[in-house]
C-alpha positions as CSV (number, residue, x, y, z in Angstrom):
1,M,26.4,15.9,11.9
2,T,23.8,18.6,12.4
3,G,20.1,18.6,11.6
4,L,17.3,16.1,12.4
5,R,17.3,12.4,11.6
6,Y,14.6,11.2,9.2
7,V,14.1,7.4,9.5
8,Y,12.8,5.5,6.4
9,A,12.9,1.9,7.6
10,V,14.3,-0.7,9.9
11,C,16.0,-3.8,8.7
12,R,18.6,-6.4,9.7
13,P,22.2,-5.8,8.7
14,F,23.0,-6.6,5.1
15,D,26.1,-6.7,2.9
16,A,24.9,-5.6,-0.6
17,P,25.4,-1.9,-1.2
18,L,22.6,0.5,-1.8
19,Q,22.4,2.3,-5.2
20,S,25.1,4.9,-5.0
21,Q,23.0,7.6,-6.7
22,I,20.0,7.2,-4.5
23,T,18.8,10.3,-2.7
24,G,16.3,10.6,0.1
25,V,14.0,13.3,1.5
26,G,15.4,16.8,0.9
27,G,18.1,15.4,-1.5
28,A,20.3,13.9,1.3
29,P,21.7,10.4,0.7
30,P,20.5,7.7,3.1
31,R,22.9,6.1,5.5
32,L,22.8,3.0,7.8
33,L,22.8,3.5,11.5
34,R,23.4,0.2,13.3
35,H,22.2,-0.8,16.8
36,R,23.0,-4.3,17.8
37,D,21.1,-6.6,15.3
38,L,19.1,-3.8,13.7
39,I,19.8,-1.2,11.1
40,A,17.9,2.1,10.9
41,V,18.1,3.8,7.4
42,V,18.3,7.5,8.0
43,S,19.2,10.8,6.4
44,E,19.7,14.3,7.7
45,V,16.9,16.8,7.2
46,P,16.7,20.5,8.2
47,E,14.9,21.6,11.3
48,R,13.2,24.4,9.4
49,D,11.1,21.8,7.5
50,F,11.0,18.8,9.9
51,A,10.7,20.2,13.4
52,E,7.3,19.4,14.8
53,Q,5.5,22.7,13.9
54,P,6.8,23.2,10.3
55,L,6.3,19.5,9.6
56,R,2.7,19.6,10.6
57,A,2.2,22.7,8.3
58,H,4.0,20.9,5.4
59,L,1.7,17.9,5.7
60,E,-1.2,20.2,4.6
61,D,0.8,21.1,1.5
62,L,-0.1,18.5,-1.2
63,D,2.9,19.4,-3.5
64,W,5.4,19.2,-0.7
65,L,3.8,16.0,0.6
66,T,3.9,14.4,-2.8
67,E,7.6,15.2,-3.4
68,T,8.5,14.0,0.1
69,A,6.5,10.8,-0.3
70,H,8.3,10.0,-3.6
71,A,11.7,10.5,-2.1
72,H,10.7,8.3,0.9
73,Q,9.5,5.6,-1.5
74,N,12.6,5.8,-3.6
75,V,14.7,4.8,-0.6
76,I,12.3,2.0,0.4
77,D,12.4,0.7,-3.2
78,A,16.2,0.6,-3.2
79,L,16.2,-1.2,0.1
80,T,13.7,-3.8,-1.2
81,V,16.2,-4.8,-3.9
82,V,18.9,-5.7,-1.3
83,T,17.1,-6.7,1.8
84,T,13.7,-6.9,3.6
85,P,12.9,-3.5,5.0
86,L,10.3,-2.7,7.6
87,P,9.1,0.8,6.4
88,L,8.3,3.4,9.0
89,R,5.6,6.0,8.5
90,L,6.2,9.1,6.4
91,G,7.5,11.9,8.6
92,T,9.2,9.8,11.3
93,V,11.9,12.2,12.7
94,F,14.3,12.2,15.6
95,H,16.6,14.9,17.0
96,D,19.8,12.9,16.5
97,D,21.4,9.4,16.2
98,S,21.0,8.8,19.9
99,G,17.2,9.3,19.6
100,V,17.1,6.8,16.8
101,R,19.0,4.3,18.9
102,V,16.7,4.8,21.8
103,M,13.8,4.0,19.6
104,L,15.5,0.8,18.2
105,E,16.3,-0.3,21.8
106,A,12.7,0.2,22.9
107,R,11.1,-1.6,20.0
108,E,13.9,-4.2,19.3
109,E,11.9,-7.3,20.1
110,G,8.9,-6.3,18.0
111,F,11.1,-5.2,15.1
112,L,13.1,-8.5,15.1
113,R,9.9,-10.6,15.3
114,T,8.3,-8.7,12.4
115,L,11.4,-8.8,10.2
116,D,11.7,-12.5,10.8
117,R,8.1,-12.9,9.6
118,L,8.6,-10.7,6.5
119,S,12.1,-12.0,5.5
120,G,12.1,-13.1,1.9
121,R,8.6,-11.9,1.2
122,V,7.2,-9.0,-0.8
123,E,3.8,-7.3,-1.0
124,W,1.6,-7.4,-4.2
125,G,-1.5,-5.3,-4.6
126,V,-4.5,-6.3,-6.6
127,K,-7.5,-4.1,-7.5
128,V,-10.6,-4.9,-9.3
129,Y,-12.7,-2.2,-11.0
130,A,-16.2,-2.3,-12.6
131,E,-15.6,-0.4,-15.8
132,P,-17.7,2.7,-16.5
133,E,-19.2,1.0,-19.6
134,A,-20.5,-1.7,-17.3
135,E,-22.1,0.8,-14.9
136,E,-23.7,3.1,-17.5
137,Q,-26.2,0.6,-19.0
138,P,-25.9,2.2,-22.5
139,R,-29.0,0.5,-24.1
140,E,-31.6,3.1,-25.1
141,P,-34.7,2.7,-22.9
142,A,-38.0,1.8,-24.6
143,K,-40.6,4.5,-25.0
144,V,-42.7,5.1,-21.9
145,T,-46.4,5.2,-22.7
146,S,-47.8,4.8,-19.2
147,G,-47.0,4.8,-15.5
148,R,-46.8,1.1,-15.6
149,D,-44.2,1.2,-18.4
150,Y,-42.2,3.6,-16.3
151,L,-42.2,1.4,-13.3
152,R,-41.4,-1.6,-15.3
153,Q,-38.3,0.1,-16.8
154,R,-37.2,1.3,-13.4
155,R,-37.5,-2.3,-12.1
156,R,-35.5,-3.7,-15.0
157,S,-32.8,-1.1,-14.6
158,R,-32.5,-1.8,-10.9
159,Q,-32.3,-5.6,-11.6
160,A,-29.6,-5.1,-14.2
161,N,-27.6,-3.0,-11.8
162,E,-28.0,-5.5,-9.0
163,E,-26.9,-8.3,-11.4
164,M,-23.8,-6.3,-12.4
165,W,-22.7,-5.8,-8.8
166,E,-23.4,-9.4,-7.9
167,K,-21.2,-10.5,-10.8
168,A,-18.4,-8.1,-9.7
169,D,-18.7,-9.3,-6.1
170,R,-18.6,-13.0,-7.1
171,F,-15.5,-12.4,-9.4
172,A,-13.7,-10.4,-6.7
173,R,-14.3,-13.0,-4.0
174,R,-13.3,-15.8,-6.2
175,L,-10.1,-14.0,-7.3
176,H,-9.2,-13.1,-3.7
177,E,-9.7,-16.7,-2.6
178,T,-7.5,-18.0,-5.4
179,L,-4.7,-15.5,-4.7
180,A,-4.9,-16.0,-1.0
181,E,-3.9,-19.7,-1.6
182,C,-0.6,-18.4,-3.1
183,A,0.0,-15.9,-0.3
184,E,1.1,-16.3,3.3
185,D,-1.1,-13.4,4.5
186,T,-3.6,-11.0,3.0
187,R,-5.1,-7.6,3.8
188,L,-8.4,-6.3,2.4
189,H,-8.3,-2.5,2.3
190,A,-11.3,-0.1,1.9
191,P,-12.3,0.4,-1.8
192,Q,-10.8,3.5,-3.3
193,N,-12.9,6.5,-4.1
194,S,-12.6,7.0,-7.8
195,A,-13.1,10.8,-7.4
196,L,-10.0,10.9,-5.2
197,S,-7.9,8.2,-7.0
198,G,-8.7,9.3,-10.5
199,A,-9.0,5.6,-11.6
200,P,-11.9,5.0,-14.0
201,G,-14.6,2.6,-12.8
202,R,-15.7,1.6,-9.3
203,N,-13.2,-0.2,-7.1
204,V,-14.7,-3.5,-5.8
205,L,-11.6,-5.2,-4.5
206,N,-8.5,-3.5,-3.0
207,A,-6.3,-6.2,-1.5
208,A,-2.7,-6.7,-0.5
209,Y,-0.9,-10.1,-0.5
210,L,2.2,-11.2,1.3
211,V,4.0,-13.5,-1.1
212,P,7.4,-15.3,-0.8
213,R,9.7,-14.0,-3.5
214,R,10.1,-17.5,-4.9
215,N,6.3,-17.6,-5.5
216,S,5.9,-14.2,-7.1
217,E,6.1,-15.4,-10.7
218,E,3.3,-17.8,-10.1
219,F,1.2,-15.1,-8.3
220,V,1.7,-12.7,-11.2
221,E,0.7,-15.4,-13.8
222,I,-2.5,-16.1,-11.9
223,V,-3.5,-12.4,-11.9
224,D,-2.6,-12.1,-15.6
225,R,-4.9,-15.0,-16.5
226,T,-7.9,-13.3,-14.9
227,K,-7.5,-9.9,-16.6
228,N,-9.8,-10.7,-19.5
229,E,-11.9,-13.3,-17.8
230,E,-15.0,-11.1,-17.2
231,P,-16.1,-8.3,-19.6
232,G,-16.7,-5.0,-17.8
233,L,-14.2,-5.8,-15.0
234,R,-10.6,-4.6,-14.9
235,V,-7.9,-6.2,-12.8
236,E,-4.8,-4.2,-11.8
237,L,-1.6,-5.5,-10.3
238,T,1.0,-3.4,-8.5
239,G,4.3,-4.4,-6.8
240,P,6.4,-6.0,-5.7
241,W,6.5,-3.6,-2.7
242,A,8.0,-3.6,0.7
243,A,5.4,-5.2,3.0
244,Y,3.7,-2.0,4.1
245,S,0.4,-3.7,4.8
246,F,2.0,-6.4,6.9
247,S,4.4,-4.4,9.0
248,G,2.4,-4.5,12.2
249,E,3.7,-6.9,14.8
250,E,0.7,-9.3,14.8
251,P,0.4,-11.6,11.8
252,G,-2.5,-13.7,10.6
253,E,-5.2,-11.1,9.9
254,G,-7.2,-11.8,6.8
255,K,-5.9,-15.2,5.6
256,S,-9.4,-16.5,5.7
257,G,-10.7,-13.8,3.3
258,G,-12.1,-11.3,5.8
259,D,-14.6,-8.6,5.0
260,M,-14.9,-7.7,1.3
261,D,-16.1,-4.2,2.2
262,S,-12.7,-3.3,3.7
263,G,-9.3,-2.8,1.6
264,D,-2.8,1.2,-1.8
265,M,0.5,1.3,-0.8
266,S,-1.8,-0.8,-1.6
267,S,-0.3,-1.6,-1.4
268,G,2.5,0.9,-1.3
269,D,0.1,3.4,0.6
270,M,2.1,5.3,3.2
271,G,0.8,6.9,6.4
272,S,1.8,10.5,7.1
273,G,3.0,12.5,10.0
274,D,4.2,10.1,12.6
275,M,5.8,12.5,15.1
276,S,6.3,9.8,17.7
277,G,10.1,10.2,17.3
278,E,10.1,14.0,17.7
279,N,12.0,15.3,20.8
280,S,13.5,11.8,21.3
């Protein structure tokens, strides 16, 4: 086989077949490369696009990056149906099968430990937004007749804004604590910038939850019950995903609730441009 090896994920051997029609990055079908007790899911990609220099250039091309990320995610989604994959970063490339096996050998202990921790579990993402209507304070202000009136209006507006954010913060913290009880681990990601994400409102919670598959229905029901609980606040649920947010080798971060100012992949958010495998 010619070309480079693009690696999507690492998993334990499994018996169920992947979807026959699934295609990966560049249109090539994924295949399974076994090394002892690990499987690397790989496909062949051309050097003209995935050697170090052209890949770095492509990562600056938003259209190319979006297309490649979708193909990468399609393979991860197909794997999630039949096994517990440990996703690798977008753009993890090796010269050949031997390079992939060297990587598996070097990281075998960590991969196996992480796969044991994630087995039978999926990631759910939950976001809370303060809706634009809640931020705009649509009531028409009273007529200003003096400097004192102006200052009074400014103070009232500031107090109303502070109260809105206090309500949003209380709701987000309460929801996170409730969901954390149903999850084995949590991650609080940085709130998304609405100008970049395109989502209306201001993001006040952006969290990921590692949930056993058997508890997923209960988890979803809890989120659904909160969706209309507070006027002006919108709750969004995504998943189930492969456990992107929990694929590091050290578990246990965030079960206590963590810092509410830190927070997609998402769940489901992928890194880009890991060239650690290049020239292996």
